TILUM-770089 format. One record per residue: x, y, z of N, C-alpha, C, O in turn; residue number from 1. Coordinates in nm, 3 decimals, m for minus. Each point is the difference from the previous one (the first is absolute). Layout:
- nc1 / nc2 / nc3 / cac1 / cac2 / cac3 / cc1 / cc2 / cc3 / oc1 / oc2 / oc3 / seq
- X / Y / Z / X / Y / Z / X / Y / Z / X / Y / Z / NUM
...
END
This chain:
- nc1 / nc2 / nc3 / cac1 / cac2 / cac3 / cc1 / cc2 / cc3 / oc1 / oc2 / oc3 / seq
- m0.549 / m0.899 / 2.103 / m0.092 / m0.006 / m0.119 / 0.051 / 0.119 / m0.093 / 0.035 / 0.109 / 0.046 / 1
- m0.036 / m0.139 / m0.173 / 0.046 / 0.099 / m0.107 / m0.105 / 0.102 / m0.021 / m0.120 / m0.026 / 0.016 / 2
- 0.166 / 0.144 / m0.051 / m0.091 / 0.105 / m0.038 / m0.046 / m0.007 / m0.144 / 0.064 / m0.069 / m0.080 / 3
- m0.169 / 0.135 / 0.043 / m0.041 / 0.002 / m0.138 / 0.114 / 0.050 / m0.093 / 0.025 / m0.054 / m0.108 / 4
- 0.043 / 0.162 / 0.157 / 0.114 / 0.055 / m0.079 / 0.112 / m0.102 / m0.018 / 0.056 / m0.011 / m0.109 / 5
- m0.024 / m0.064 / 0.214 / 0.103 / m0.100 / m0.014 / m0.046 / m0.113 / m0.091 / 0.087 / m0.054 / m0.069 / 6
- m0.205 / 0.015 / 0.062 / m0.046 / m0.101 / m0.086 / m0.004 / 0.053 / m0.144 / 0.038 / m0.070 / m0.094 / 7
- m0.082 / 0.193 / 0.078 / 0.003 / 0.064 / m0.133 / 0.144 / 0.013 / m0.059 / 0.024 / m0.029 / m0.117 / 8
- 0.065 / 0.072 / 0.200 / 0.137 / 0.006 / m0.045 / 0.056 / m0.138 / m0.041 / 0.069 / m0.009 / m0.102 / 9
- m0.098 / m0.096 / 0.178 / 0.042 / m0.130 / m0.025 / m0.060 / m0.051 / m0.134 / 0.070 / m0.068 / m0.075 / 10
- m0.194 / 0.099 / 0.047 / m0.071 / m0.038 / m0.118 / 0.066 / 0.073 / m0.122 / 0.026 / m0.061 / m0.104 / 11
- 0.001 / 0.191 / 0.122 / 0.064 / 0.076 / m0.104 / 0.131 / m0.057 / m0.038 / 0.029 / m0.011 / m0.119 / 12
- 0.057 / m0.028 / 0.218 / 0.129 / m0.055 / m0.025 / m0.006 / m0.132 / m0.069 / 0.082 / m0.030 / m0.087 / 13
- m0.185 / m0.054 / 0.127 / m0.021 / m0.131 / m0.063 / m0.037 / 0.023 / m0.146 / 0.049 / m0.070 / m0.088 / 14
- m0.135 / 0.166 / 0.063 / m0.030 / 0.030 / m0.141 / 0.118 / 0.044 / m0.078 / 0.015 / m0.040 / m0.116 / 15
- 0.074 / 0.121 / 0.175 / 0.118 / 0.044 / m0.066 / 0.086 / m0.122 / m0.037 / 0.054 / m0.012 / m0.110 / 16
- m0.044 / m0.080 / 0.208 / 0.079 / m0.124 / m0.027 / m0.060 / m0.078 / m0.116 / 0.074 / m0.056 / m0.081 / 17
- m0.208 / 0.051 / 0.073 / m0.065 / m0.066 / m0.110 / 0.037 / 0.069 / m0.133 / 0.036 / m0.069 / m0.095 / 18
- m0.044 / 0.194 / 0.086 / 0.031 / 0.072 / m0.117 / 0.148 / m0.023 / m0.047 / 0.029 / m0.016 / m0.119 / 19
- 0.057 / 0.016 / 0.217 / 0.141 / m0.028 / m0.035 / 0.025 / m0.142 / m0.050 / 0.085 / m0.025 / m0.085 / 20
- m0.163 / m0.068 / 0.143 / 0.010 / m0.142 / m0.047 / m0.049 / m0.011 / m0.141 / 0.066 / m0.063 / m0.083 / 21
- m0.184 / 0.126 / 0.052 / m0.050 / m0.004 / m0.132 / 0.096 / 0.063 / m0.104 / 0.015 / m0.051 / m0.111 / 22
- 0.049 / 0.162 / 0.151 / 0.098 / 0.065 / m0.084 / 0.124 / m0.090 / m0.028 / 0.053 / m0.006 / m0.111 / 23
- m0.013 / m0.060 / 0.216 / 0.118 / m0.086 / m0.020 / m0.034 / m0.117 / m0.093 / 0.088 / m0.051 / m0.069 / 24
- m0.208 / 0.010 / 0.067 / m0.040 / m0.115 / m0.084 / m0.043 / 0.039 / m0.140 / m0.015 / m0.085 / m0.088 / 25
- m0.005 / 0.210 / 0.070 / m0.046 / 0.046 / m0.133 / 0.075 / 0.131 / m0.035 / m0.040 / 0.109 / 0.041 / 26
- 0.148 / m0.123 / m0.118 / 0.089 / 0.112 / m0.031 / m0.072 / 0.118 / m0.066 / 0.031 / 0.114 / 0.036 / 27
- m0.127 / m0.132 / m0.130 / m0.067 / 0.112 / m0.058 / m0.077 / 0.087 / 0.102 / m0.024 / 0.119 / m0.021 / 28
- m0.015 / m0.184 / 0.132 / m0.077 / 0.073 / 0.102 / 0.081 / 0.052 / 0.111 / m0.054 / 0.071 / 0.085 / 29
- 0.187 / m0.103 / m0.077 / 0.077 / 0.030 / 0.110 / 0.001 / 0.142 / 0.043 / m0.020 / 0.026 / 0.119 / 30
- 0.043 / 0.070 / m0.206 / 0.000 / 0.137 / 0.032 / m0.129 / 0.052 / 0.059 / m0.001 / 0.073 / 0.099 / 31
- m0.109 / m0.113 / m0.163 / m0.128 / 0.038 / 0.055 / m0.028 / m0.059 / 0.136 / m0.052 / 0.070 / 0.087 / 32
- 0.084 / m0.194 / m0.065 / m0.021 / m0.068 / 0.124 / 0.085 / 0.060 / 0.108 / m0.044 / 0.014 / 0.114 / 33
- 0.166 / 0.022 / m0.148 / 0.094 / 0.062 / 0.099 / m0.062 / 0.139 / 0.046 / 0.008 / 0.034 / 0.118 / 34
- m0.068 / 0.045 / m0.212 / m0.062 / 0.128 / 0.029 / m0.122 / m0.029 / 0.094 / m0.020 / 0.070 / 0.100 / 35
- m0.059 / m0.171 / m0.133 / m0.111 / m0.028 / 0.083 / 0.048 / m0.042 / 0.142 / m0.062 / 0.041 / 0.098 / 36
- 0.168 / m0.121 / m0.084 / 0.049 / m0.044 / 0.126 / 0.053 / 0.122 / 0.079 / m0.020 / 0.009 / 0.121 / 37
- 0.083 / 0.079 / m0.187 / 0.053 / 0.117 / 0.066 / m0.117 / 0.088 / 0.062 / 0.006 / 0.049 / 0.112 / 38
- m0.107 / m0.036 / m0.193 / m0.119 / 0.081 / 0.047 / m0.063 / m0.068 / 0.122 / m0.040 / 0.070 / 0.093 / 39
- 0.030 / m0.198 / m0.090 / m0.057 / m0.070 / 0.117 / 0.092 / 0.012 / 0.125 / m0.047 / 0.011 / 0.113 / 40
- 0.177 / m0.013 / m0.139 / 0.096 / 0.013 / 0.111 / m0.008 / 0.141 / 0.062 / 0.004 / 0.017 / 0.122 / 41
- m0.017 / 0.083 / m0.210 / m0.011 / 0.140 / 0.047 / m0.125 / 0.016 / 0.082 / 0.004 / 0.067 / 0.103 / 42
- m0.118 / m0.125 / m0.145 / m0.121 / 0.014 / 0.078 / 0.009 / m0.078 / 0.126 / m0.059 / 0.042 / 0.100 / 43
- 0.126 / m0.153 / m0.097 / 0.021 / m0.073 / 0.128 / 0.076 / 0.087 / 0.099 / m0.036 / 0.003 / 0.118 / 44
- 0.140 / 0.067 / m0.164 / 0.074 / 0.087 / 0.087 / m0.087 / 0.113 / 0.054 / 0.004 / 0.031 / 0.119 / 45
- m0.083 / 0.029 / m0.206 / m0.083 / 0.113 / 0.041 / m0.106 / m0.044 / 0.098 / m0.030 / 0.073 / 0.095 / 46
- m0.031 / m0.195 / m0.114 / m0.105 / m0.049 / 0.093 / 0.065 / m0.020 / 0.138 / m0.059 / 0.034 / 0.103 / 47
- 0.180 / m0.087 / m0.102 / 0.068 / m0.020 / 0.128 / 0.036 / 0.130 / 0.071 / m0.019 / 0.019 / 0.120 / 48
- 0.070 / 0.068 / m0.203 / 0.048 / 0.136 / 0.061 / m0.108 / 0.088 / 0.036 / 0.013 / 0.071 / 0.100 / 49
- m0.119 / m0.067 / m0.170 / m0.118 / 0.092 / 0.021 / m0.134 / m0.065 / m0.036 / m0.057 / 0.036 / m0.103 / 50
- 0.006 / m0.126 / 0.180 / m0.116 / m0.077 / m0.040 / m0.123 / 0.081 / m0.035 / m0.085 / m0.044 / m0.077 / 51
- 0.074 / 0.163 / 0.135 / m0.117 / 0.086 / m0.025 / 0.038 / 0.118 / m0.100 / m0.082 / 0.088 / m0.025 / 52
- 0.202 / m0.090 / m0.028 / 0.039 / 0.107 / m0.087 / m0.085 / 0.001 / m0.130 / m0.057 / m0.100 / m0.042 / 53
- 0.052 / 0.218 / m0.015 / m0.071 / 0.016 / m0.125 / 0.093 / m0.002 / m0.118 / 0.108 / 0.059 / 0.006 / 54
- m0.146 / m0.122 / m0.112 / 0.076 / m0.011 / m0.123 / m0.006 / 0.141 / m0.071 / m0.103 / 0.068 / m0.002 / 55
- 0.218 / m0.032 / m0.054 / 0.008 / 0.128 / m0.068 / 0.040 / m0.017 / m0.140 / 0.078 / 0.080 / m0.051 / 56
- m0.129 / m0.187 / m0.018 / 0.031 / m0.028 / m0.138 / m0.038 / 0.122 / m0.087 / m0.111 / 0.051 / 0.008 / 57
- 0.207 / m0.007 / m0.091 / m0.022 / 0.107 / m0.092 / 0.005 / 0.141 / 0.068 / m0.026 / 0.102 / m0.066 / 58
- 0.058 / m0.097 / 0.195 / 0.014 / 0.116 / 0.070 / 0.140 / 0.016 / 0.056 / 0.066 / m0.101 / 0.027 / 59
- m0.019 / 0.221 / m0.008 / 0.131 / 0.010 / 0.063 / m0.004 / m0.056 / 0.143 / m0.103 / 0.011 / 0.067 / 60
- 0.216 / m0.072 / m0.017 / m0.003 / m0.050 / 0.137 / m0.013 / 0.110 / 0.101 / 0.050 / 0.111 / m0.022 / 61
- m0.116 / m0.139 / 0.134 / m0.012 / 0.086 / 0.108 / 0.138 / 0.050 / 0.047 / 0.100 / m0.070 / m0.019 / 62
- m0.094 / 0.188 / 0.080 / 0.127 / 0.055 / 0.043 / 0.059 / m0.101 / 0.107 / m0.067 / m0.041 / 0.095 / 63
- 0.193 / 0.007 / m0.120 / 0.068 / m0.089 / 0.096 / m0.027 / m0.149 / m0.032 / 0.063 / m0.087 / 0.060 / 64
- m0.155 / 0.057 / m0.151 / m0.019 / m0.143 / m0.033 / 0.105 / m0.047 / m0.092 / 0.047 / 0.074 / m0.087 / 65
- m0.007 / m0.205 / 0.105 / 0.099 / m0.055 / m0.090 / m0.052 / m0.012 / m0.149 / m0.115 / m0.035 / m0.022 / 66
- 0.199 / 0.062 / m0.073 / m0.044 / m0.018 / m0.143 / 0.038 / m0.140 / m0.044 / 0.105 / m0.052 / 0.038 / 67
- m0.195 / m0.010 / m0.122 / 0.028 / m0.126 / m0.060 / 0.053 / 0.013 / m0.136 / 0.029 / m0.101 / m0.065 / 68
END
């Protein structure tokens, strides 16, 4: 059985795919949709790597943490 984190990551990746598809079909939105897709992919990776990790948006990364 899948964990909540695995399901969340899958949903985030599916949403990223949706944004990329919208961008491919609508050139004026492509850049914005690609940025949205990238954000969802980054969060999917974070959820998989550290499901209980805390977001540090707007704060310097913790010592030893990877920078995005």
